[in-house]
N, C-alpha and C positions, 0 to 999 in steps of 0.2 A: 850419570847419576841414576840411582835406584829410586824409581817413582811408583807410587800407587795412584790409581785413578778410580774415583767413586762418583758415579752419576747414575741417576735412575733412568736415563735415556740410553738405550743400547747404541743408537746411532752416534750420539755424542761421545759416549764412553769408548767405543771402538775407533771412532775417528781420531779422538785425542790420543789414544794409545798408539795408533799407527803413526801419527805425526811425531809424537815423542820418540818412537822407535827410529823413524827416518832421520831424526836429528841426533841419533847416537845414544839416546838414553835407554835404560833398561826398565821396562814396565814390569814390576815384580808381581803385581796382582791388580785385578779389576773387581769392583764391587758395585752391585746395583742397589744395595740397601745399606743404610747407615748402621743398622744394628749389628752387622757382621764386621764392621771396621776394627773394633778393638782387638778381636782375636786375629784378624788378618795382619794388622800392623805388628802385633806381637810375634806372629809366626814368620813374617817376611822381612821385617825391619827396614822399611824403605827410608830413604833420606828425606823425602818429601811426600806428602799426600795431597792430591788435588781432589777437593770435595765440592760437588755441586749437586746435592740431592735436595729435592723439594722438602724433605724431612716430614713426610706424613706422620712419623712417630711422634713429632713434637706435640701434636694435638692430644694424642693419647697419654703422653708423659705429663702434660699439664693436668689431665684428668686423674692421673695417679698421684698427684699432689707434689710432684718434684718442683723444686725451685729452678730458676734459670740456670744457676750453677750446676745443679743436679742433672738437668737435661744436657747441658754442655759436656759434662763428664761422661754421661751415658753414651752420647752420640759422637764423642771425640771431636767436637767442634769448639770454636771460640764462644765465649760468653756473649760477645757482641753479635755474632751470627744468630744465636738463639734469641736474643732480645729483639733483633730486627725481624726475625721470622714471626715471633709472637705478636709484634705490633701489626704485621701484615694480616695475621689471623684475626686479631681484634677488628681491624679495618674491614675485612671481608665479612665479618659477622655483624658489622654495624654497631659495634660496642664502643661508644664514646668514653673518653677518660673523664669521669665525673667523680665527685666526692661521695655521691649517694650509692654507687654500684661498685662491686668488686668484679672487674672484667674477667679475671681468671675463673671465678666461680661461675659467672654467666657463660663463659666459653665451655666450661666443663658440663654445665647443664645442656648446652646446645649439642655437645658431643654425645652425651648420654641419650638424649632424645633422638638424635640422628641414628645412633647405633640401634636403638629400639625400633625406629622406623624402618631401617634397612632390614632388620630381622622380620619385619611385618610387611615386606613388599617393596622396599627400596625408597621409602619416603625420605626426602632430603631436607625438608624444612623443619626447623626446631623452634618451637614457640616458648618464649620465656615470659616472666611476669610483666615485663615492660614492652612487649611487642614481639616481633619475630626476627629470627636470624637464620640465614642460610649457611649451612656448613660448607666451607671451601672444598672444592673438588679434590678428592684424594685424601681428605682429612677425617672423614666420617667413620671409617672402619677401624676397629681397634687393631 
């Protein structure tokens, strides 16, 4: 079977590729970032793509205003994967599901403030109108 492997961890990516190869499969490409998947999939036409990327782009794609479906299409992952990942981001930021707040807006504000902080010396805390939130590791850089 022609397989593509995408994982942000070199060790996991190489280990999985070697295991698949030992089992008689052909690993047609490996990717460390989700943003290159669409072009690589189009170029190599694998039968299956194994993706386990922490998806740091998700945070910036929320800030760009993309819907869950838009993020899923951009990253070539399932809508369910995006929804789960966004829920993890909200949890890490301490953004409860309330009728009074829009968590996507609050997460975007946290991302923007963290991006500004990292440009001014690597500050990781982002303070919003209702308290503070810490940007999840790997999610603060655009």
